[in-house]
N, C-alpha and C positions, 0 to 999 in steps of 0.2 A: 635631956635638953632643958636649959634654964628658961624660965618664963621671962618675958620682957615687960614687966610691970603690968598695970591694969589693962584688961582687954577692952577694946572699943565696943560700946553697946551695939547690938545688932538691930537693924530696922528692917521691916519687910519691904517688898517691892513697891507696894502702894505708897508707903511713906517716902521712899526714895524718889518715886515719880512725882509726888506732890511737891517735894522740896525742889526738884529740878524745874518744875513748871513755875514755881514762885521765883526762882533765880532768873529764869529766862524772861519772865515778865518784868522783874526789877531791872534787869539789864536794858530791856527795850524802853522802859519808861524812865530810865536813869533815876531810880529811887534809891536813896541812901538806906542801907540796912545795918543792923547791929547783929553780928554773928556770934553764936555760941559754938565754939570749936572744941572738940574732944581733946583733952590733955593740954590745952593752952591756958595759961594763967589769965591773960587779958582777953577781953572781948573785942576783936577787931570790928571796925565799922568802916563804911565807905560805899562807893558806887562800883558796881561790877563793870569793868571795862572789857573783859574778855573771859570766855569760858573755853578752855582748851580740851577738846574731847580726847586728844592723844595722850596728854599727861594727866588728865582728869584733875587739873588745877583750875580754881576759880581766881581770876586776877581782880583784886579789889584795890581801888585807889581812894586815898583819903588825905587831903591837904598835901597833894603832890607826892605822897609816899605810896609805893606799890607793894602790896602783899600778895603772895600766892598761897591760897588755902586749898588743901586737898579736899575735893568734893566729899569723899567718904567720911571725912572728919567733921563736917558741918552737922551739928546736932539740931540747930534751930536758927531761924532768922526772924528778926522782928524789926518794926519801925522804931528808930531810936527816939522819936518824939512823942 
């Protein structure tokens, strides 16, 4: 079986839980975030408008544009300012 490029870094349950809590809080407070996403060239930013537990996608809106970021690919979030 051929490998599909670099493997996503693994994080433990505690790190994933902490990230999830930060995202929930940012969504509730409508805080703009800067996302570091595994294997993406650009760093998306914006406000979380929806977190879909079924698809595990985080819906982020910035200047009217909607991006859907896979939760498992979010490496880190920070305040852009």
